[in-house]
KELUMZA-138810 format. One record per residue (C-alpha): z, y, x; residue number from 1. Coordinates in steps of 0.5 Angstrom, whole numbers. Each point is the difference from the previous one (the first is absolute). Example, Ala and Ser with C-alpha at 12.3 -4.5 7.8 and 13.67 -1.06 7.14 Angstrom:
2
+-------+-------+-------+-----+
:    zz :    yy :    xx :   k :
+-------+-------+-------+-----+
:    16 :    -9 :    25 :   1 :
:    -2 :     7 :     2 :   2 :
+-------+-------+-------+-----+
END
This chain:
494
+-------+-------+-------+-----+
:    zz :    yy :    xx :   k :
+-------+-------+-------+-----+
:   -48 :    30 :   -51 :   1 :
:     5 :     0 :    -6 :   2 :
:     4 :     6 :     2 :   3 :
:     6 :    -1 :    -5 :   4 :
:     1 :    -7 :     2 :   5 :
:     0 :     1 :     7 :   6 :
:     5 :     6 :    -1 :   7 :
:     4 :    -5 :    -4 :   8 :
:     0 :    -5 :     5 :   9 :
:     2 :     5 :     6 :  10 :
:     6 :     3 :    -5 :  11 :
:     3 :    -7 :     0 :  12 :
:     0 :     0 :     8 :  13 :
:     3 :     8 :     0 :  14 :
:     5 :     0 :    -6 :  15 :
:     3 :     6 :     4 :  16 :
:    -6 :     5 :    -2 :  17 :
:     3 :     1 :    -7 :  18 :
:     8 :     0 :     2 :  19 :
:    -1 :     4 :     6 :  20 :
:     5 :    -4 :     4 :  21 :
:     0 :    -7 :     3 :  22 :
:     5 :    -5 :    -3 :  23 :
:    -1 :    -6 :     5 :  24 :
:     5 :    -6 :    -1 :  25 :
:    -1 :    -3 :     6 :  26 :
:     2 :     5 :     5 :  27 :
:     7 :    -2 :     1 :  28 :
:    -3 :    -3 :     7 :  29 :
:    -4 :     3 :     5 :  30 :
:    -4 :    -4 :     5 :  31 :
:    -1 :     3 :     7 :  32 :
:    -7 :     1 :    -2 :  33 :
:     2 :     5 :    -5 :  34 :
:     3 :     4 :     5 :  35 :
:    -6 :    -1 :     5 :  36 :
:    -5 :     2 :    -6 :  37 :
:     4 :     6 :    -2 :  38 :
:    -1 :     3 :     7 :  39 :
:    -7 :    -2 :     0 :  40 :
:    -2 :     3 :    -6 :  41 :
:     0 :     7 :     3 :  42 :
:    -5 :    -2 :     5 :  43 :
:    -8 :     1 :    -1 :  44 :
:    -2 :    -7 :     1 :  45 :
:     0 :    -6 :    -6 :  46 :
:     6 :    -4 :     0 :  47 :
:    -2 :    -8 :    -1 :  48 :
:     6 :    -5 :    -2 :  49 :
:    -2 :    -7 :     1 :  50 :
:     3 :    -6 :    -1 :  51 :
:     1 :    -6 :    -5 :  52 :
:     1 :     1 :    -8 :  53 :
:     7 :     1 :    -2 :  54 :
:     3 :     2 :     6 :  55 :
:     1 :     7 :    -3 :  56 :
:    -6 :     4 :     2 :  57 :
:    -1 :     3 :    -8 :  58 :
:     7 :     1 :     0 :  59 :
:     0 :     5 :     6 :  60 :
:    -6 :     4 :    -2 :  61 :
:     4 :     1 :    -7 :  62 :
:     7 :     2 :     4 :  63 :
:    -5 :     5 :     4 :  64 :
:    -2 :     3 :    -6 :  65 :
:     7 :     1 :    -2 :  66 :
:     2 :     3 :     6 :  67 :
:    -6 :     5 :     0 :  68 :
:     2 :     2 :    -7 :  69 :
:     8 :     0 :     0 :  70 :
:     0 :     3 :     8 :  71 :
:    -6 :     3 :     1 :  72 :
:    -1 :     3 :    -7 :  73 :
:    -7 :    -2 :     0 :  74 :
:    -3 :     1 :    -7 :  75 :
:    -1 :    -7 :    -4 :  76 :
:    -7 :     1 :    -1 :  77 :
:    -2 :     0 :     7 :  78 :
:     3 :    -7 :     1 :  79 :
:    -5 :    -5 :    -1 :  80 :
:     1 :    -8 :     0 :  81 :
:    -6 :    -5 :    -1 :  82 :
:     0 :    -7 :     0 :  83 :
:    -7 :    -1 :     3 :  84 :
:     1 :    -8 :    -3 :  85 :
:     0 :     2 :    -7 :  86 :
:    -5 :    -4 :    -3 :  87 :
:    -2 :     5 :    -5 :  88 :
:    -2 :     5 :     5 :  89 :
:    -3 :    -5 :     5 :  90 :
:    -5 :    -3 :    -6 :  91 :
:    -1 :     6 :    -4 :  92 :
:    -2 :     6 :     5 :  93 :
:    -6 :     0 :     4 :  94 :
:     4 :     4 :     6 :  95 :
:     7 :    -1 :    -1 :  96 :
:     3 :     5 :     5 :  97 :
:    -5 :     5 :    -2 :  98 :
:     1 :    -1 :    -7 :  99 :
:     8 :     0 :    -1 : 100 :
:     0 :     6 :     5 : 101 :
:    -5 :     4 :    -4 : 102 :
:     4 :    -2 :    -7 : 103 :
:     7 :     2 :     4 : 104 :
:    -3 :     7 :     2 : 105 :
:    -3 :     2 :    -7 : 106 :
:     6 :    -3 :    -4 : 107 :
:     7 :     1 :     4 : 108 :
:    -2 :     5 :     5 : 109 :
:    -4 :     4 :    -4 : 110 :
:    -4 :     2 :     6 : 111 :
:    -4 :    -2 :     6 : 112 :
:     3 :    -2 :     6 : 113 :
:    -4 :     5 :     3 : 114 :
:     4 :     5 :    -3 : 115 :
:     7 :    -3 :     1 : 116 :
:     4 :     3 :     6 : 117 :
:     6 :    -4 :     0 : 118 :
:     0 :    -7 :     2 : 119 :
:    -2 :    -6 :    -5 : 120 :
:     3 :    -6 :     1 : 121 :
:    -4 :    -6 :    -1 : 122 :
:     2 :    -7 :     0 : 123 :
:    -5 :    -6 :     0 : 124 :
:     3 :    -7 :    -1 : 125 :
:    -3 :    -6 :     2 : 126 :
:    -6 :     4 :     3 : 127 :
:    -4 :    -6 :     3 : 128 :
:    -2 :    -3 :    -7 : 129 :
:    -5 :     7 :     0 : 130 :
:    -7 :    -2 :     3 : 131 :
:    -1 :     5 :     6 : 132 :
:     7 :     3 :    -1 : 133 :
:     0 :     3 :     7 : 134 :
:    -7 :     3 :    -1 : 135 :
:     2 :     3 :    -7 : 136 :
:     7 :     2 :     3 : 137 :
:    -3 :     4 :     6 : 138 :
:    -5 :     4 :    -5 : 139 :
:     6 :     3 :    -3 : 140 :
:     4 :     1 :     6 : 141 :
:    -5 :     3 :     4 : 142 :
:    -1 :     5 :    -6 : 143 :
:     6 :     3 :     3 : 144 :
:     3 :     2 :    -6 : 145 :
:     8 :     0 :    -1 : 146 :
:     0 :    -8 :    -1 : 147 :
:     6 :    -4 :     3 : 148 :
:    -2 :    -7 :    -1 : 149 :
:     4 :    -6 :     1 : 150 :
:    -3 :    -7 :    -1 : 151 :
:     3 :    -7 :     0 : 152 :
:    -4 :    -7 :     1 : 153 :
:     2 :    -7 :     0 : 154 :
:    -6 :    -3 :     4 : 155 :
:     0 :     2 :     8 : 156 :
:    -7 :    -2 :     0 : 157 :
:    -3 :     4 :    -5 : 158 :
:     4 :     6 :     2 : 159 :
:    -1 :     0 :     7 : 160 :
:    -7 :    -2 :     0 : 161 :
:    -1 :     6 :    -5 : 162 :
:     4 :     5 :     3 : 163 :
:    -5 :     1 :     7 : 164 :
:    -3 :     6 :    -4 : 165 :
:     7 :     3 :     0 : 166 :
:     1 :    -1 :     7 : 167 :
:     5 :     6 :     2 : 168 :
:     1 :     2 :    -8 : 169 :
:     5 :    -6 :    -2 : 170 :
:     6 :    -3 :     3 : 171 :
:     2 :    -7 :    -2 : 172 :
:     7 :    -3 :    -1 : 173 :
:     2 :    -7 :    -1 : 174 :
:     5 :    -2 :    -6 : 175 :
:     3 :    -7 :     0 : 176 :
:     5 :    -4 :    -4 : 177 :
:     7 :     3 :     2 : 178 :
:     3 :    -2 :     7 : 179 :
:     7 :    -4 :     0 : 180 :
:     3 :     7 :     2 : 181 :
:    -3 :     4 :    -6 : 182 :
:     2 :    -5 :    -5 : 183 :
:     7 :     1 :     3 : 184 :
:    -1 :     8 :    -1 : 185 :
:    -3 :    -1 :    -7 : 186 :
:     6 :    -3 :    -2 : 187 :
:     5 :     4 :     3 : 188 :
:    -3 :     7 :    -2 : 189 :
:     0 :    -3 :    -7 : 190 :
:     7 :    -2 :     0 : 191 :
:    -1 :    -7 :     0 : 192 :
:     3 :    -1 :     7 : 193 :
:     6 :     3 :     3 : 194 :
:    -1 :     0 :     8 : 195 :
:     5 :     3 :     5 : 196 :
:    -5 :     1 :     5 : 197 :
:    -5 :     6 :     1 : 198 :
:    -6 :    -4 :    -1 : 199 :
:    -6 :     5 :     2 : 200 :
:     4 :     3 :     6 : 201 :
:     2 :    -7 :     3 : 202 :
:    -8 :    -2 :    -1 : 203 :
:    -2 :     5 :     4 : 204 :
:     5 :    -1 :     6 : 205 :
:    -2 :    -7 :     0 : 206 :
:    -7 :     1 :     0 : 207 :
:     1 :     5 :     6 : 208 :
:     4 :    -5 :     3 : 209 :
:    -5 :    -6 :    -1 : 210 :
:    -6 :     4 :     3 : 211 :
:     4 :     2 :     6 : 212 :
:     3 :    -7 :     2 : 213 :
:    -8 :    -2 :    -1 : 214 :
:    -2 :     5 :     4 : 215 :
:     5 :    -1 :     6 : 216 :
:    -1 :    -8 :     0 : 217 :
:     8 :     0 :    -2 : 218 :
:     2 :    -6 :    -3 : 219 :
:     7 :     2 :     1 : 220 :
:    -1 :     6 :    -4 : 221 :
:    -3 :    -3 :    -5 : 222 :
:     5 :    -5 :    -1 : 223 :
:     6 :     6 :     0 : 224 :
:    -4 :     4 :    -5 : 225 :
:     0 :    -6 :    -5 : 226 :
:     7 :    -2 :     1 : 227 :
:     2 :     8 :    -1 : 228 :
:    -5 :     0 :    -6 : 229 :
:     3 :    -7 :    -3 : 230 :
:     7 :     3 :     1 : 231 :
:    -2 :     7 :    -3 : 232 :
:    -2 :    -4 :    -6 : 233 :
:     6 :    -5 :    -1 : 234 :
:     3 :     3 :    -6 : 235 :
:    -7 :     0 :    -4 : 236 :
:    -2 :    -7 :     3 : 237 :
:     3 :    -4 :    -6 : 238 :
:    -5 :     4 :    -4 : 239 :
:    -6 :     1 :     4 : 240 :
:    -1 :    -8 :     1 : 241 :
:     0 :    -2 :    -7 : 242 :
:    -5 :     5 :    -1 : 243 :
:    -4 :    -3 :     6 : 244 :
:     0 :    -6 :    -4 : 245 :
:    -3 :     3 :    -6 : 246 :
:    -5 :     4 :     4 : 247 :
:    -3 :    -7 :     3 : 248 :
:     0 :    -3 :    -8 : 249 :
:    -3 :     6 :    -4 : 250 :
:    -3 :     5 :     6 : 251 :
:     0 :     7 :    -1 : 252 :
:    -5 :     2 :    -6 : 253 :
:     4 :     7 :    -2 : 254 :
:    -1 :    -2 :    -8 : 255 :
:     3 :    -7 :     1 : 256 :
:     6 :     4 :     4 : 257 :
:     1 :     5 :    -5 : 258 :
:     0 :    -5 :    -6 : 259 :
:     6 :    -4 :     5 : 260 :
:     4 :     7 :     0 : 261 :
:    -1 :     1 :    -8 : 262 :
:     2 :    -7 :    -2 : 263 :
:     2 :    -5 :     6 : 264 :
:    -4 :    -5 :     4 : 265 :
:    -5 :    -4 :    -4 : 266 :
:    -4 :    -4 :     5 : 267 :
:    -4 :    -3 :    -6 : 268 :
:    -2 :     7 :    -3 : 269 :
:    -2 :     1 :     8 : 270 :
:    -4 :    -6 :     0 : 271 :
:    -4 :     2 :    -7 : 272 :
:    -1 :     7 :     2 : 273 :
:    -2 :    -2 :     7 : 274 :
:    -5 :    -5 :    -2 : 275 :
:    -3 :     4 :    -5 : 276 :
:    -1 :     6 :     5 : 277 :
:    -3 :    -5 :     5 : 278 :
:    -5 :    -2 :    -6 : 279 :
:    -2 :     7 :    -1 : 280 :
:     0 :     2 :     8 : 281 :
:    -4 :    -7 :     2 : 282 :
:    -4 :    -2 :    -6 : 283 :
:    -2 :     6 :    -3 : 284 :
:     1 :     6 :     4 : 285 :
:    -2 :    -3 :     7 : 286 :
:    -5 :    -5 :    -3 : 287 :
:    -4 :     6 :    -4 : 288 :
:     0 :     5 :     6 : 289 :
:    -3 :    -6 :     5 : 290 :
:    -4 :    -3 :    -6 : 291 :
:     3 :    -7 :     2 : 292 :
:     2 :    -6 :    -4 : 293 :
:     7 :     2 :    -2 : 294 :
:     3 :    -8 :    -1 : 295 :
:    -2 :    -1 :     8 : 296 :
:     3 :     6 :     2 : 297 :
:     6 :    -2 :    -3 : 298 :
:     0 :    -7 :     3 : 299 :
:    -1 :     3 :     7 : 300 :
:     6 :     5 :    -2 : 301 :
:     4 :    -6 :    -2 : 302 :
:    -2 :    -4 :     6 : 303 :
:     2 :     6 :     5 : 304 :
:     7 :     1 :    -4 : 305 :
:     1 :    -7 :     1 : 306 :
:    -1 :     0 :     7 : 307 :
:     2 :     7 :     2 : 308 :
:     2 :     1 :     7 : 309 :
:    -4 :    -6 :     2 : 310 :
:    -7 :     0 :     4 : 311 :
:    -6 :     1 :    -5 : 312 :
:    -4 :    -6 :     1 : 313 :
:    -7 :     2 :    -3 : 314 :
:    -2 :    -7 :    -1 : 315 :
:     6 :    -2 :    -4 : 316 :
:    -1 :     6 :    -4 : 317 :
:    -7 :    -1 :    -2 : 318 :
:     2 :    -7 :    -2 : 319 :
:     5 :     2 :    -4 : 320 :
:    -4 :     5 :    -4 : 321 :
:    -7 :    -4 :     0 : 322 :
:    -4 :     6 :     3 : 323 :
:    -3 :     1 :     7 : 324 :
:     4 :     2 :     6 : 325 :
:    -4 :     7 :     0 : 326 :
:     2 :     1 :    -7 : 327 :
:     7 :    -2 :     1 : 328 :
:     0 :     5 :     6 : 329 :
:    -3 :     5 :    -5 : 330 :
:     5 :    -1 :    -5 : 331 :
:     6 :     0 :     5 : 332 :
:    -3 :     7 :     2 : 333 :
:     0 :     3 :    -7 : 334 :
:     8 :    -3 :    -1 : 335 :
:     2 :     4 :     6 : 336 :
:    -4 :     6 :    -2 : 337 :
:     3 :     0 :    -7 : 338 :
:     7 :     0 :     4 : 339 :
:     2 :    -7 :    -3 : 340 :
:     0 :    -3 :     7 : 341 :
:     0 :     2 :     8 : 342 :
:    -1 :    -4 :     6 : 343 :
:     2 :     0 :     7 : 344 :
:    -5 :    -1 :     6 : 345 :
:     2 :    -5 :     6 : 346 :
:     3 :     4 :     6 : 347 :
:    -5 :    -1 :     5 : 348 :
:    -2 :     3 :     7 : 349 :
:    -6 :     3 :    -3 : 350 :
:    -2 :     3 :    -7 : 351 :
:    -6 :    -5 :     0 : 352 :
:     4 :    -6 :     1 : 353 :
:     5 :     2 :    -6 : 354 :
:    -6 :     1 :    -4 : 355 :
:    -2 :    -7 :     1 : 356 :
:     6 :    -4 :    -1 : 357 :
:     3 :    -1 :    -7 : 358 :
:     4 :     5 :    -4 : 359 :
:     7 :    -1 :    -3 : 360 :
:     0 :     3 :    -7 : 361 :
:     6 :     2 :    -5 : 362 :
:     1 :     3 :    -7 : 363 :
:     2 :     7 :     1 : 364 :
:     6 :    -1 :    -5 : 365 :
:     5 :    -6 :    -1 : 366 :
:     1 :     1 :    -7 : 367 :
:    -8 :     0 :    -1 : 368 :
:     0 :    -6 :     4 : 369 :
:     5 :    -4 :    -3 : 370 :
:    -3 :     2 :    -7 : 371 :
:    -7 :    -3 :     1 : 372 :
:     3 :    -6 :     3 : 373 :
:     5 :    -2 :    -5 : 374 :
:     6 :     1 :     4 : 375 :
:     3 :     6 :    -4 : 376 :
:     4 :    -1 :    -6 : 377 :
:     2 :    -6 :    -4 : 378 :
:     6 :    -1 :     5 : 379 :
:    -5 :    -2 :     5 : 380 :
:     4 :    -2 :     7 : 381 :
:    -4 :     2 :     6 : 382 :
:     0 :    -6 :     5 : 383 :
:     2 :     3 :     7 : 384 :
:    -7 :    -1 :     3 : 385 :
:    -3 :     4 :    -5 : 386 :
:     5 :     5 :     0 : 387 :
:    -1 :     1 :     8 : 388 :
:    -8 :     1 :    -1 : 389 :
:     2 :     6 :    -6 : 390 :
:     5 :     3 :     5 : 391 :
:    -5 :     0 :     6 : 392 :
:    -5 :     3 :    -5 : 393 :
:     5 :     6 :    -1 : 394 :
:     1 :     0 :     7 : 395 :
:    -7 :     1 :     1 : 396 :
:    -1 :     5 :    -5 : 397 :
:     6 :     4 :     2 : 398 :
:    -2 :     0 :     8 : 399 :
:    -7 :     3 :    -2 : 400 :
:     3 :     5 :    -4 : 401 :
:     5 :     2 :     6 : 402 :
:    -6 :     0 :     4 : 403 :
:    -4 :     5 :    -4 : 404 :
:     6 :     4 :     0 : 405 :
:     1 :     0 :     7 : 406 :
:    -7 :    -1 :     3 : 407 :
:    -4 :     3 :    -7 : 408 :
:    -4 :    -7 :     0 : 409 :
:     2 :    -7 :    -3 : 410 :
:    -5 :    -4 :     5 : 411 :
:     5 :     0 :     5 : 412 :
:     3 :    -7 :    -3 : 413 :
:    -2 :    -7 :     2 : 414 :
:     2 :    -7 :     0 : 415 :
:    -1 :    -5 :     6 : 416 :
:     0 :    -7 :     1 : 417 :
:    -2 :    -6 :     5 : 418 :
:     0 :    -7 :     0 : 419 :
:     8 :    -1 :     0 : 420 :
:     2 :     6 :    -5 : 421 :
:    -1 :     7 :    -2 : 422 :
:     3 :     7 :     0 : 423 :
:     0 :     2 :    -8 : 424 :
:    -1 :     8 :     2 : 425 :
:    -2 :     3 :     6 : 426 :
:     1 :     8 :    -1 : 427 :
:    -4 :     4 :     5 : 428 :
:     4 :     7 :     0 : 429 :
:     1 :     6 :     4 : 430 :
:    -4 :    -4 :     5 : 431 :
:     5 :    -6 :     0 : 432 :
:    -1 :    -7 :    -2 : 433 :
:     5 :    -3 :    -4 : 434 :
:     0 :    -7 :    -2 : 435 :
:     4 :    -1 :    -7 : 436 :
:     2 :    -7 :    -2 : 437 :
:     3 :    -1 :    -7 : 438 :
:     6 :    -5 :    -1 : 439 :
:     3 :     2 :    -7 : 440 :
:     6 :    -5 :     1 : 441 :
:     7 :     1 :     2 : 442 :
:     0 :    -3 :     7 : 443 :
:    -6 :     0 :     5 : 444 :
:    -1 :    -4 :     6 : 445 :
:    -4 :     1 :     7 : 446 :
:    -4 :    -6 :    -2 : 447 :
:    -2 :     3 :    -6 : 448 :
:    -3 :     6 :     4 : 449 :
:    -5 :    -4 :     5 : 450 :
:    -6 :     4 :    -3 : 451 :
:     4 :     7 :     1 : 452 :
:     2 :    -3 :     7 : 453 :
:    -8 :    -2 :     2 : 454 :
:    -2 :     7 :    -2 : 455 :
:     5 :     4 :     4 : 456 :
:    -2 :    -4 :     6 : 457 :
:    -8 :     0 :    -1 : 458 :
:     0 :     8 :    -1 : 459 :
:     5 :     2 :     5 : 460 :
:     5 :     3 :    -5 : 461 :
:     8 :     0 :     0 : 462 :
:     2 :    -2 :    -7 : 463 :
:    -2 :    -1 :    -7 : 464 :
:     3 :     1 :    -7 : 465 :
:     3 :    -5 :    -5 : 466 :
:     1 :     1 :    -7 : 467 :
:     6 :    -3 :    -3 : 468 :
:     4 :    -1 :    -6 : 469 :
:     6 :     3 :     2 : 470 :
:     1 :     0 :     8 : 471 :
:     0 :     5 :     5 : 472 :
:     0 :    -2 :     7 : 473 :
:    -4 :     0 :     7 : 474 :
:    -2 :    -7 :     2 : 475 :
:    -2 :    -2 :     7 : 476 :
:    -7 :    -4 :     0 : 477 :
:    -3 :    -3 :     6 : 478 :
:    -5 :     5 :     1 : 479 :
:     4 :     6 :    -3 : 480 :
:     4 :     3 :    -6 : 481 :
:     0 :    -1 :    -7 : 482 :
:     3 :     5 :    -4 : 483 :
:     3 :    -3 :    -7 : 484 :
:     0 :     5 :    -6 : 485 :
:     1 :    -1 :    -7 : 486 :
:    -5 :     1 :    -5 : 487 :
:     4 :     4 :    -5 : 488 :
:     2 :     5 :     6 : 489 :
:    -7 :     1 :     3 : 490 :
:    -3 :     1 :    -7 : 491 :
:     5 :     5 :    -2 : 492 :
:    -3 :     4 :     7 : 493 :
:    -7 :     0 :    -3 : 494 :
+-------+-------+-------+-----+
END
């Protein structure tokens, strides 16, 4: 091992060792995960932050490093950040984790971990590229030195499969592109938007009201809550709705929004950047992690993006890509594991029945989706049918996040269909089943809600939700009620 070259590489990732301070340019906006990590960094367990590339995982690690130095007075030499996907470290070192920790002890700490009495904070970015990472990390953790490990990863399969040996030693958190309400919060905190409402307080009130109405089977209470919310936000509505249109186009990747804050909206820039990120995430990272054809993996991603929010017909997918059905299914799994897509199962009476039926697939982020199918930039005018599918994808994403915040699981979100129609989303929350139809338009007729009416009848429930463009109402159906909620108002709650 060439210790001097290793040390030089590590110093580039840790410039604060020589400055004794951390000047991190991107600390102007802190996501909620930052505050979670601040609390968790005081715990004994390893913290894992999992999610796709470019959502800000590395940024948060460096914001935490700054917090430790500036607010906790931790000496900079006791903060160690390593990009585990560094090509030199991976290709040149026989045991990268062991070797870099030895160099760190010898040249930076100038002491052994065994002798250190104060915590040493070690951030390992993109750890899934390290062979047998969990076993190697477990070795260091079990030595019971004063080492505080925080790791990130962009492959759920590589992280969860490998972390079995760390059971009880690691706490995982997912980090995805920004929700719509987070983009509003980011712009507001950066001085880009001047809103009258107290967003966070209103968000908690609305979520509590939503959960209460669901638990009590109270469609009128749900209607009243959103009527009140729409009224409360009336002075900010003219600013929120245009932001929603931007979100449906360029999505919620923080770097794109940062550029928008600094220089204004540029959909061509967003398209180029997201296309480049897609190429890295799919054709490089995911294909290398899973050892599959990058071109075929990209074709499958494009197929799903072009058919987002629709049932995944495996025969059509395999024909499009030119691979067997089993190979196509394996590739789809890899895209989900890499946080590119997500899926919903069919709502059925049993788990076995749900598994047998076709699933719906979605791209996580609308901007990412639009970029890889050519619907972003170039003055592209998205037709209503395509926009409806993008809106449904955003709704499915946000419902999964809402389910996770209330139930601790994203697996409670389904879809349902029968021969004459379907229900876009079925939310199973607080022991209640809530069908949700997405109708992103100004007017909704009862004849548009045949699937919702049938679901209410078949499942013996009292009401469903219809997500509209701007209408709040309560509609009497033949078999129950439909509560109409504007998309912008709903997303501000989540």
